[in-house]
VOBA-1610 file (N, C-alpha, C; in pm, whole numbers, padded with zeros to 5 digits, always signed):
BEGIN
Unk-01341+00069-02657Unk-01326-00029-02569Unk-01202-00041-02512Unk-01204-00086-02375Unk-01071-00107-02271Unk-01064-00240-02279Unk-00947-00287-02303Unk-00894-00427-02292Unk-00848-00451-02179Unk-00900-00554-02109Unk-00852-00584-01960Unk-00830-00738-01954Unk-00783-00766-01812Unk-00810-00922-01792Unk-00845-00928-01655Unk-00974-01027-01639Unk-01078-01009-01560Unk-01078-01164-01507Unk-01111-01180-01353Unk-01169-01305-01286Unk-01322-01293-01335Unk-01347-01413-01364Unk-01493-01426-01359Unk-01585-01504-01253Unk-01492-01571-01195Unk-01561-01622-01056Unk-01438-01636-00947Unk-01480-01619-00838Unk-01389-01630-00712Unk-01282-01739-00725Unk-01154-01681-00721Unk-01048-01768-00731Unk-00990-01802-00901Unk-01075-01755-00964Unk-01062-01792-01110Unk-00963-01737-01176Unk-00915-01805-01300Unk-00796-01740-01378Unk-00834-01630-01427Unk-00719-01533-01451Unk-00776-01418-01538Unk-00766-01442-01678Unk-00867-01388-01738Unk-00893-01382-01901Unk-00919-01267-01970Unk-00869-01251-02079Unk-00865-01123-02150Unk-01023-01097-02167Unk-01057-01000-02151Unk-01174-00911-02114Unk-01208-00764-02177Unk-01290-00732-02257Unk-01299-00608-02302Unk-01429-00555-02240Unk-01439-00415-02224Unk-01563-00314-02179Unk-01549-00205-02234Unk-01672-00146-02268Unk-01722-00015-02290Unk-01706+00051-02175Unk-01639+00194-02127Unk-01654+00276-02019Unk-01747+00368-02048Unk-01807+00415-02147Unk-01893+00480-02169Unk-01802+00627-02216Unk-01884+00743-02185Unk-01815+00854-02210Unk-01738+00921-02080Unk-01637+00977-02115Unk-01532+01036-01999Unk-01610+01137-01913Unk-01625+01104-01792Unk-01710+01232-01708Unk-01607+01348-01702Unk-01684+01475-01656Unk-01583+01588-01656Unk-01459+01614-01589Unk-01510+01513-01468Unk-01412+01529-01348Unk-01308+01391-01384Unk-01291+01325-01476Unk-01228+01191-01476Unk-01111+01227-01568Unk-00983+01125-01560Unk-00923+01129-01670Unk-00877+00976-01690Unk-00832+00960-01809Unk-00809+00821-01890Unk-00688+00797-01875Unk-00601+00703-01827Unk-00476+00684-01782Unk-00454+00558-01904Unk-00349+00576-01973Unk-00276+00474-02066Unk-00196+00398-01991Unk-00227+00259-01949Unk-00160+00204-01837Unk-00031+00144-01909Unk+00092+00190-01854Unk+00219+00136-01878Unk+00266+00022-01802Unk+00250+00045-01666Unk+00276-00070-01556Unk+00182-00098-01438Unk+00164-00183-01370Unk+00080-00189-01250Unk+00115-00324-01175Unk+00118-00289-01044Unk+00165-00363-00945Unk+00057-00465-00896Unk+00096-00589-00853Unk-00001-00689-00844Unk+00027-00676-00651Unk-00093-00669-00596Unk-00086-00639-00436Unk-00157-00752-00398Unk-00147-00789-00268Unk-00218-00910-00221Unk-00372-00859-00164Unk-00416-00740-00190Unk-00549-00661-00199Unk-00621-00754-00311Unk-00544-00746-00409Unk-00570-00777-00565Unk-00629-00931-00544Unk-00538-00998-00478Unk-00585-01177-00442Unk-00706-01150-00384Unk-00710-01075-00259Unk-00825-01077-00157Unk-00955-01090-00248Unk-00947-00984-00352Unk-01032-00952-00435Unk-01084-01022-00541Unk-00974-01097-00587Unk-01002-01212-00687Unk-01076-01321-00604Unk-01040-01361-00517Unk-01068-01456-00415Unk-01228-01440-00327Unk-01240-01301-00351Unk-01380-01258-00250Unk-01348-01294-00105Unk-01235-01287-00083Unk-01204-01291+00040Unk-01254-01199+00163Unk-01302-01088+00104Unk-01365-00986+00188Unk-01522-00971+00155Unk-01573-01080+00089Unk-01717-01086+00056Unk-01793-00972-00023Unk-01707-00896-00085Unk-01813-00784-00158Unk-01755-00769-00324Unk-01684-00871-00379Unk-01626-00879-00482Unk-01749-00897-00626Unk-01751-00833-00714Unk-01811-00846-00817Unk-01769-00871-00961Unk-01816-00986-01010Unk-01744-01056-01121Unk-01853-00990-01244Unk-01763-01000-01385Unk-01614-01001-01418Unk-01552-00889-01321Unk-01421-00920-01250Unk-01358-00840-01189Unk-01193-00805-01259Unk-01191-00687-01225Unk-01052-00644-01336Unk-00968-00588-01230Unk-00903-00661-01153Unk-00800-00587-01030Unk-00708-00498-01098Unk-00642-00478-01014Unk-00514-00382-01050Unk-00546-00227-00986Unk-00487-00190-00878Unk-00470-00075-00807Unk-00329-00010-00785Unk-00232-00023-00848Unk-00089+00022-00849Unk-00026+00045-00988Unk-00140+00148-01038Unk-00105+00173-01161Unk-00006+00327-01198Unk+00054+00288-01292Unk+00154+00416-01341Unk+00131+00405-01508Unk+00112+00519-01561Unk+00100+00525-01714Unk+00099+00684-01748Unk+00057+00710-01874Unk+00056+00827-01901Unk-00129+00887-01948Unk-00133+01007-01930Unk-00267+01078-01939Unk-00312+01045-02061Unk-00425+00998-02103Unk-00439+00977-02246Unk-00565+01069-02263Unk-00644+01085-02184Unk-00748+01186-02207Unk-00808+01251-02073Unk-00871+01373-02075Unk-00914+01442-01967Unk-01056+01489-01999Unk-01134+01510-01870Unk-01240+01531-01898Unk-01247+01725-01891Unk-01358+01753-01942Unk-01366+01866-01941Unk-01357+01970-01823Unk-01369+01944-01724Unk-01329+02015-01607Unk-01208+01987-01552Unk-01111+01905-01599Unk-00991+01856-01532Unk-00886+01983-01619Unk-00822+02050-01533Unk-00707+02136-01583Unk-00571+02141-01525Unk-00560+02040-01427Unk-00423+02042-01351Unk-00337+01912-01415Unk-00407+01831-01492Unk-00325+01740-01578Unk-00330+01757-01717Unk-00245+01696-01757Unk-00221+01716-01908Unk-00204+01581-01991Unk-00243+01582-02106Unk-00251+01445-02197Unk-00090+01442-02219Unk-00036+01283-02173Unk+00076+01242-02194Unk+00169+01275-02082Unk+00110+01344-01981Unk+00181+01327-01831Unk+00187+01200-01797Unk+00283+01166-01707Unk+00330+01050-01641Unk+00252+01053-01488Unk+00178+00964-01464Unk+00066+00961-01347Unk+00079+00828-01287Unk+00015+00814-01162Unk-00029+00721-01101Unk-00147+00702-01026Unk-00194+00620-01021Unk-00320+00572-00943Unk-00358+00464-00838Unk-00355+00475-00717Unk-00371+00371-00616Unk-00491+00293-00576Unk-00536+00292-00458Unk-00650+00212-00406Unk-00776+00285-00413Unk-00780+00401-00406Unk-00908+00501-00448Unk-00878+00574-00548Unk-01018+00590-00625Unk-01023+00633-00769Unk-01093+00762-00766Unk-01178+00782-00627Unk-01287+00905-00641Unk-01308+00951-00510Unk-01353+01035-00475Unk-01415+01096-00353Unk-01507+01180-00354Unk-01586+01208-00252Unk-01709+01276-00268Unk-01718+01414-00289Unk-01619+01484-00215Unk-01554+01626-00235Unk-01615+01728-00167Unk-01723+01680-00081Unk-01799+01770-00034Unk-01828+01734+00139Unk-01792+01611+00195Unk-01832+01577+00308Unk-01719+01662+00388Unk-01724+01643+00533Unk-01623+01754+00630Unk-01479+01682+00610Unk-01505+01539+00589Unk-01335+01463+00580Unk-01278+01515+00463Unk-01357+01500+00337Unk-01275+01550+00255Unk-01247+01711+00255Unk-01316+01785+00322Unk-01270+01933+00325Unk-01168+01953+00465Unk-01126+01875+00533Unk-01051+01858+00601Unk-00902+01809+00553Unk-00920+01758+00426Unk-00827+01678+00358Unk-00766+01531+00381Unk-00888+01468+00456Unk-00853+01350+00490Unk-00939+01284+00396Unk-00922+01299+00241Unk-00993+01221+00131Unk-00983+01077+00165Unk-00882+01008+00210Unk-00893+00857+00210Unk-00957+00824+00333Unk-01049+00887+00389Unk-01136+00848+00506Unk-01257+00885+00498Unk-01293+00944+00339Unk-01409+00967+00287Unk-01524+00854+00312Unk-01638+00856+00361Unk-01709+00734+00346Unk-01788+00717+00219Unk-01764+00770+00146Unk-01830+00762-00005Unk-01714+00733-00130Unk-01573+00737-00043Unk-01465+00707-00133Unk-01493+00601-00235Unk-01440+00620-00366Unk-01459+00475-00445Unk-01349+00421-00465Unk-01316+00293-00439Unk-01208+00212-00462Unk-01194+00170-00621Unk-01063+00167-00623Unk-01028+00145-00788Unk-01065+00034-00847Unk-01081-00096-00727Unk-01114-00222-00805Unk-01244-00278-00731Unk-01332-00199-00653Unk-01447-00250-00585Unk-01554-00183-00673Unk-01650-00269-00744Unk-01726-00213-00806Unk-01702-00136-00938Unk-01595-00149-00969Unk-01565-00100-01112Unk-01428-00133-01129Unk-01379-00145-01251Unk-01273-00198-01359Unk-01150-00124-01310Unk-01023-00205-01260Unk-00903-00148-01245Unk-00801-00149-01369Unk-00683-00154-01311Unk-00557-00135-01399Unk-00522-00254-01465Unk-00551-00389-01436Unk-00488-00473-01504Unk-00556-00470-01669Unk-00511-00372-01718Unk-00596-00326-01854Unk-00507-00272-01956Unk-00534-00199-02051Unk-00451-00107-02146Unk-00496+00035-02093Unk-00593+00057-02026Unk-00665+00191-01985Unk-00735+00154-01849Unk-00741+00308-01803Unk-00830+00259-01661Unk-00847+00417-01653Unk-00961+00437-01575Unk-01015+00588-01567Unk-01053+00606-01398Unk-01023+00730-01347Unk-01031+00770-01226Unk-01083+00912-01223Unk-01129+00977-01112Unk-01164+01091-01086Unk-01018+01139-01075Unk-00997+01282-01141Unk-00862+01330-01127Unk-00817+01351-01016Unk-00895+01400-00922Unk-00825+01443-00777Unk-00752+01310-00754Unk-00759+01176-00769Unk-00705+01076-00716Unk-00599+01017-00826Unk-00553+01106-00887Unk-00451+01053-00993Unk-00325+01170-00966Unk-00210+01098-00948Unk-00111+01209-00921Unk+00025+01197-00993Unk+00070+01315-01042Unk+00170+01301-01133Unk+00315+01243-01039Unk+00383+01156-01133Unk+00513+01096-01107Unk+00602+01186-01113Unk+00706+01213-00968Unk+00815+01287-00979Unk+00907+01238-01084Unk+01002+01345-01132Unk+01116+01293-01193Unk+01204+01248-01086Unk+01276+01133-01143Unk+01364+01064-01036Unk+01295+00904-00990Unk+01190+00900-01022Unk+01114+00782-00966Unk+01108+00649-01097Unk+01141+00545-01097Unk+01133+00465-01220Unk+00986+00428-01229Unk+00920+00439-01338Unk+00809+00419-01385Unk+00769+00277-01389Unk+00879+00175-01399Unk+00857+00052-01402Unk+00886-00026-01238Unk+00918+00058-01153Unk+00869+00031-01020Unk+00802+00096-00916Unk+00761+00205-00963Unk+00706+00295-00880Unk+00552+00264-00831Unk+00512+00167-00953Unk+00328+00121-00895Unk+00299+00089-00764Unk+00369-00002-00670Unk+00347-00022-00548Unk+00372+00085-00448Unk+00439+00175-00498Unk+00435+00305-00389Unk+00288+00349-00366Unk+00209+00329-00452Unk+00079+00396-00453Unk-00029+00306-00374Unk+00033+00199-00324Unk-00055+00139-00228Unk+00007+00095-00105Unk+00141-00014-00113Unk+00203-00044-00001Unk+00296+00065+00034Unk+00335+00154-00028Unk+00409+00264+00018Unk+00351+00367+00089Unk+00210+00414+00025Unk+00133+00509+00096Unk+00111+00445+00253Unk+00073+00310+00219Unk+00023+00257+00358Unk+00106+00243+00451Unk+00220+00246+00459Unk+00348+00265+00559Unk+00378+00392+00606Unk+00371+00470+00493Unk+00411+00636+00519Unk+00324+00731+00556Unk+00183+00681+00525Unk+00073+00779+00558Unk+00070+00812+00741Unk+00074+00703+00835Unk+00050+00700+00958Unk+00205+00783+00999Unk+00306+00775+00915Unk+00437+00852+00962Unk+00388+01010+00981Unk+00284+01042+00882Unk+00248+01185+00873Unk+00149+01215+00963Unk+00042+01118+00960Unk-00080+01149+01032Unk-00063+01162+01186Unk+00053+01081+01241Unk+00079+01089+01399Unk+00191+01157+01409Unk+00268+01236+01351Unk+00340+01328+01371Unk+00504+01258+01396Unk+00529+01147+01333Unk+00623+01078+01401Unk+00763+01174+01410Unk+00813+01156+01511Unk+00940+01221+01538Unk+01051+01142+01447Unk+01141+01230+01384Unk+01265+01176+01348Unk+01369+01120+01429Unk+01341+01141+01578Unk+01445+01072+01649Unk+01396+00963+01713Unk+01251+00899+01681Unk+01188+00791+01737Unk+01264+00678+01723Unk+01228+00579+01817Unk+01283+00433+01811Unk+01164+00367+01744Unk+01176+00288+01647Unk+01080+00216+01551Unk+01098+00107+01534Unk+00983+00007+01560Unk+00961-00141+01487Unk+00896-00156+01394Unk+00959-00221+01282Unk+00874-00269+01201Unk+00846-00428+01194Unk+00717-00468+01207Unk+00682-00601+01207Unk+00654-00652+01087Unk+00699-00756+01034Unk+00696-00794+00919Unk+00797-00763+00797Unk+00884-00835+00751Unk+00933-00756+00639Unk+00911-00846+00483Unk+00804-00770+00450Unk+00790-00840+00310Unk+00707-00720+00229Unk+00622-00722+00153Unk+00578-00634+00063Unk+00559-00503+00096Unk+00506-00470+00240Unk+00500-00348+00303Unk+00604-00319+00406Unk+00676-00423+00465Unk+00767-00377+00569Unk+00883-00353+00514Unk+00927-00380+00365Unk+01045-00362+00301Unk+01063-00213+00297Unk+00946-00180+00257Unk+00946-00016+00244Unk+00902+00075+00341Unk+00857+00020+00443Unk+00876+00077+00586Unk+00979+00120+00642Unk+01128+00025+00601Unk+01238-00004+00663Unk+01292+00151+00583Unk+01274+00150+00457Unk+01355+00258+00390Unk+01311+00391+00412Unk+01162+00420+00416Unk+01125+00527+00483Unk+01147+00549+00597Unk+01151+00486+00683Unk+01165+00526+00850Unk+01308+00557+00847Unk+01402+00506+00796Unk+01580+00514+00785Unk+01585+00662+00739Unk+01512+00718+00649Unk+01513+00806+00569Unk+01466+00951+00641Unk+01336+00924+00730Unk+01303+01031+00823Unk+01378+01042+00913Unk+01471+00974+00972Unk+01571+00967+01074Unk+01562+00894+01218Unk+01464+00803+01197Unk+01457+00735+01298Unk+01551+00596+01317Unk+01542+00543+01425Unk+01635+00450+01468Unk+01528+00314+01432Unk+01562+00238+01362Unk+01466+00131+01323Unk+01516-00016+01342Unk+01434-00076+01393Unk+01435-00236+01420Unk+01351-00304+01353Unk+01380-00438+01266Unk+01309-00515+01194Unk+01279-00630+01259Unk+01145-00650+01277Unk+01099-00766+01350Unk+01094-00890+01251Unk+01151-00986+01237Unk+01160-01093+01152Unk+01173-01233+01225Unk+01137-01331+01182Unk+01155-01469+01220Unk+01225-01545+01091Unk+01273-01472+00996Unk+01313-01534+00902Unk+01472-01473+00879Unk+01578-01578+00879Unk+01703-01568+00911Unk+01747-01500+00778Unk+01723-01536+00655Unk+01753-01482+00538Unk+01731-01334+00536Unk+01617-01291+00568Unk+01580-01155+00557Unk+01646-01055+00663Unk+01714-01122+00753Unk+01790-01019+00840Unk+01898-00917+00801Unk+01987-01009+00700Unk+02075-00913+00625Unk+02033-00852+00523Unk+01901-00871+00467Unk+01851-00783+00402Unk+01795-00663+00448Unk+01722-00680+00587Unk+01647-00583+00631Unk+01743-00470+00674Unk+01864-00497+00727Unk+01985-00415+00747Unk+02038-00347+00611Unk+02027-00390+00516Unk+02043-00329+00384Unk+01947-00223+00364Unk+01827-00254+00386Unk+01720-00191+00352Unk+01695-00061+00436Unk+01768-00060+00570Unk+01755+00063+00672Unk+01730+00017+00781Unk+01733-00105+00821Unk+01703-00110+00961Unk+01847-00129+01044Unk+01835-00067+01149Unk+01968-00025+01234Unk+01997-00184+01301Unk+01891-00240+01340Unk+01890-00379+01437Unk+01754-00461+01375Unk+01789-00593+01425Unk+01685-00700+01385Unk+01666-00768+01544Unk+01555-00802+01507Unk+01486-00885+01645Unk+01396-01015+01593Unk+01424-01146+01657Unk+01357-01243+01622Unk+01213-01221+01681Unk+01112-01232+01586Unk+01003-01216+01665Unk+00909-01304+01723Unk+00974-01450+01685Unk+00934-01535+01740Unk+01027-01584+01891Unk+01097-01512+01913Unk+01165-01533+02056Unk+01138-01467+02158Unk+01051-01544+02242Unk+00965-01424+02360Unk+01087-01387+02454Unk+01207-01434+02484Unk+01290-01379+02528Unk+01344-01244+02488Unk+01358-01249+02365Unk+01397-01126+02282Unk+01301-01002+02268Unk+01183-01075+02306Unk+01060-00946+02321Unk+01080-00886+02455Unk+01061-00992+02533Unk+01088-00940+02683Unk+01209-00850+02709Unk+01327-00880+02680Unk+01440-00795+02706Unk+01442-00644+02595Unk+01334-00640+02527Unk+01314-00509+02450Unk+01205-00406+02515Unk+01167-00478+02628Unk+01075-00390+02706Unk+01117-00260+02719Unk+01006-00176+02681Unk+01006-00020+02690Unk+01070+00046+02600Unk+01143-00027+02467Unk+01225+00018+02388Unk+01164+00103+02288Unk+01063+00086+02201Unk+01003+00180+02115Unk+00890+00233+02157Unk+00910+00363+02056Unk+00803+00489+02046Unk+00696+00422+01963Unk+00750+00340+01860Unk+00646+00334+01764Unk+00645+00167+01695Unk+00538+00107+01684Unk+00573-00007+01626Unk+00444-00013+01528Unk+00507-00074+01378Unk+00385-00090+01288Unk+00368-00201+01233Unk+00280-00285+01245Unk+00238-00419+01207Unk+00215-00409+01063Unk+00276-00475+00991Unk+00251-00493+00815Unk+00158-00660+00811Unk+00160-00746+00909Unk+00152-00878+00902Unk-00001-00892+00870Unk-00062-00995+00830Unk-00197-01009+00843Unk-00237-01152+00905Unk-00150-01204+01015Unk-00181-01307+01101Unk-00181-01232+01252Unk-00249-01333+01333Unk-00263-01324+01458Unk-00127-01319+01534Unk-00100-01229+01620Unk+00038-01234+01735Unk+00021-01223+01853Unk+00127-01228+01934Unk+00122-01225+02055Unk+00132-01089+02109Unk-00003-01015+02097Unk-00010-00850+02061Unk+00040-00814+02238Unk+00014-00891+02327Unk+00065-00832+02469Unk+00182-00816+02491Unk+00264-00891+02416Unk+00435-00919+02425Unk+00468-00796+02354Unk+00403-00776+02226Unk+00452-00635+02152Unk+00428-00551+02235Unk+00320-00514+02300Unk+00260-00404+02328Unk+00365-00365+02447Unk+00450-00467+02517Unk+00521-00427+02637Unk+00654-00390+02599Unk+00689-00414+02440Unk+00838-00358+02409Unk+00794-00203+02370Unk+00678-00119+02383Unk+00676+00010+02369Unk+00686+00067+02508Unk+00730+00226+02481Unk+00761+00293+02598Unk+00641+00367+02623Unk+00616+00417+02776Unk+00493+00487+02766Unk+00476+00601+02671Unk+00312+00608+02655Unk+00251+00672+02545Unk+00287+00602+02405Unk+00368+00486+02379Unk+00389+00429+02254Unk+00251+00365+02184Unk+00283+00382+02067Unk+00177+00331+01972Unk+00198+00214+01889Unk+00095+00116+01877Unk+00113+00021+01778Unk+00002+00050+01687Unk+00047+00053+01582Unk-00023+00109+01452Unk-00040-00023+01354Unk-00144-00059+01302Unk-00180-00166+01202Unk-00231-00127+01090Unk-00142-00178+00994Unk-00197-00148+00842Unk-00209-00312+00778Unk-00171-00403+00853Unk-00182-00549+00792Unk-00313-00598+00819Unk-00358-00641+00712Unk-00526-00663+00718Unk-00542-00788+00756Unk-00508-00838+00899Unk-00511-00951+00966Unk-00689-00954+00989Unk-00747-01090+00976Unk-00889-01096+00958Unk-00915-01159+01130Unk-00848-01172+01187Unk-00885-01198+01334Unk-00876-01105+01424Unk-00987-01079+01508Unk-00955-00996+01629Unk-00829-00961+01709Unk-00804-00840+01705Unk-00656-00810+01810Unk-00716-00834+01953Unk-00645-00953+02028Unk-00653-00961+02143Unk-00559-00880+02217Unk-00620-00771+02272Unk-00542-00671+02334Unk-00582-00659+02508Unk-00479-00694+02575Unk-00538-00660+02723Unk-00544-00505+02754Unk-00664-00469+02823Unk-00662-00335+02855Unk-00576-00294+02934Unk-00528-00347+03051Unk-00446-00304+03107Unk-00276-00259+03074Unk-00264-00336+02949Unk-00139-00291+02885Unk-00143-00160+02825Unk-00263-00124+02783Unk-00268+00034+02716Unk-00298+00120+02848Unk-00390+00072+02927Unk-00408+00198+03064Unk-00288+00216+03136Unk-00187+00157+03196Unk-00113+00173+03280Unk-00001+00291+03220Unk+00016+00251+03080Unk+00141+00282+03033Unk+00083+00381+02910Unk-00049+00420+02917Unk-00117+00546+02845Unk-00078+00496+02663Unk-00061+00378+02668Unk-00032+00339+02507Unk-00137+00361+02407Unk-00112+00341+02277Unk-00249+00357+02202Unk-00225+00225+02074Unk-00341+00193+02027Unk-00343+00101+01928Unk-00430+00160+01805Unk-00388+00169+01692Unk-00434+00244+01607Unk-00430+00170+01475Unk-00488+00224+01367Unk-00483+00178+01217Unk-00513+00266+01119Unk-00487+00244+00985Unk-00518+00338+00876Unk-00532+00263+00771Unk-00569+00328+00664Unk-00590+00277+00507Unk-00459+00345+00436Unk-00480+00378+00310Unk-00384+00451+00247Unk-00410+00587+00284Unk-00340+00705+00186Unk-00343+00841+00238Unk-00404+00911+00116Unk-00430+01045+00150Unk-00496+01124+00065Unk-00440+01159-00038Unk-00451+01223-00135Unk-00412+01249-00268Unk-00291+01363-00220Unk-00313+01440-00132Unk-00226+01529-00082Unk-00070+01463-00007Unk-00100+01346+00092Unk+00003+01255+00141Unk+00080+01207+00035Unk+00004+01132-00069Unk+00048+01052-00171Unk+00167+01137-00231Unk+00100+01283-00279Unk+00195+01335-00360Unk+00336+01375-00237Unk+00326+01402-00106Unk+00432+01404-00020Unk+00516+01286-00028Unk+00486+01182-00042Unk+00540+01039-00020Unk+00615+01031-00166Unk+00564+01058-00263Unk+00629+01021-00384Unk+00743+01130-00389Unk+00741+01284-00355Unk+00858+01351-00334Unk+00944+01307-00266Unk+00906+01252-00154Unk+01000+01178-00038Unk+01079+01089-00094Unk+01010+00982-00157Unk+01070+00873-00223Unk+01184+00906-00333Unk+01138+01008-00392Unk+01231+01047-00504Unk+01357+01137-00466Unk+01332+01200-00329Unk+01431+01300-00301Unk+01551+01173-00214Unk+01501+01105-00164Unk+01565+00989-00073Unk+01595+00861-00160Unk+01573+00857-00287Unk+01608+00746-00346Unk+01529+00601-00320Unk+01411+00616-00266Unk+01343+00513-00197Unk+01264+00420-00310Unk+01270+00326-00349Unk+01216+00245-00435Unk+01175+00106-00394Unk+01044+00051-00400Unk+01040-00123-00364Unk+01120-00202-00423Unk+01133-00320-00391Unk+01232-00405-00431Unk+01127-00495-00544Unk+01153-00513-00684Unk+01030-00548-00760Unk+01093-00699-00854Unk+00960-00759-00863Unk+00982-00837-01007Unk+00920-00824-01101Unk+00945-00846-01217Unk+00882-00792-01337Unk+00832-00898-01403Unk+00706-00891-01452Unk+00626-00989-01588Unk+00581-00897-01676Unk+00537-00966-01773Unk+00434-00913-01889Unk+00301-00934-01875Unk+00202-00860-01897Unk+00054-00877-01884Unk+00029-00995-01927Unk+00102-01052-02047Unk+00067-01186-02099Unk+00112-01292-02007Unk+00183-01257-01904Unk+00219-01349-01793Unk+00153-01340-01668Unk+00014-01283-01664Unk-00078-01232-01551Unk-00077-01342-01465Unk-00137-01476-01536Unk-00159-01603-01417Unk-00009-01662-01378Unk+00066-01641-01455Unk+00220-01668-01379Unk+00239-01593-01247Unk+00233-01458-01294Unk+00294-01388-01163Unk+00160-01398-01051Unk+00052-01400-01095Unk-00031-01415-00956Unk+00013-01528-00902Unk+00048-01668-00967Unk+00074-01772-00877Unk+00183-01733-00817Unk+00316-01681-00854Unk+00419-01670-00787Unk+00402-01567-00651Unk+00286-01470-00668Unk+00252-01396-00558Unk+00190-01496-00451Unk+00100-01565-00495Unk+00025-01673-00396Unk+00152-01770-00313Unk+00237-01797-00367Unk+00319-01919-00360Unk+00410-01830-00236Unk+00439-01698-00215Unk+00459-01632-00076Unk+00650-01626-00125Unk+00658-01643-00235Unk+00802-01630-00281Unk+00867-01505-00337Unk+00765-01400-00369Unk+00790-01280-00428Unk+00861-01192-00349Unk+00978-01128-00390Unk+01067-01069-00337Unk+01059-00937-00416Unk+01020-00778-00367Unk+00876-00850-00242Unk+00760-00756-00314Unk+00752-00704-00459Unk+00651-00654-00521Unk+00630-00686-00648Unk+00557-00722-00688Unk+00542-00777-00843Unk+00468-00664-00959Unk+00551-00640-01060Unk+00492-00554-01120Unk+00476-00594-01279Unk+00348-00574-01324Unk+00316-00630-01467Unk+00327-00512-01558Unk+00399-00538-01673Unk+00424-00423-01780Unk+00358-00469-01916Unk+00313-00413-02001Unk+00256-00421-02108Unk+00374-00467-02219Unk+00324-00575-02310Unk+00411-00618-02387Unk+00475-00543-02501
//
């Protein structure tokens, strides 16, 4: 039996829950969970914000632990090896997208907490290809958020061949944005943090930003016209997108990873006349995850985390809901 914490209704408190996972499939591994981050996507699933949550629901998709068992067809992972698991827990492995290496775009990709139970537990299972070894040099107690928030901001850097000489703006310095600053600085970019929070300005500079810009100052946005090659938006609210597009150079890109529910209001001529692009992306493929972890270990990049025990899970969730988390929360077993 797997011992977990589950929500039994939308917005409900998480309570102890046990389930029998059945026989381990040939292509699966079972992870003994040591740590698991709490992500805003966990809150969205608990609250059924996206309309496809099933209850009882065991959240948790920023897992770090050790391999406890391997299926008969798994040969690249070993019992006792420290690994991580993110948003996706399996792929079809036969479609053209998977065969091209873009597993994260597989139409049949299995999500760790959608229609199955996740990592707020003592154990969790996943298809072995989605489970990534943790490199030496990464702190297991802090690495969990890299498997969702970290890869979310790193993946587009790889997918769009971001130049190390690019001038980049990060919109929103929170759970995603504070990791983006670190990655982009280490990549070699000139980095500007867009934030309206005065308290975050100094911290953004410490995290890797070379400049800050008040995201609510229309004059500041206007003065930044044509400055950036790439903007990454990590916020989940609607903004004056036309003003942000105006800060892009010709052929510049606005890339969206924050799950804003409102439609983007994008004037066509802002794109057409300067050949600008607007794009979005989910998490990354297993190969890109492995590259990100290696990059993070090499450049000593890690999320800023707050730590709770699993027995404090509802307290930790309430703290995240309050908007006061700085910047990611990680649960660890007692």
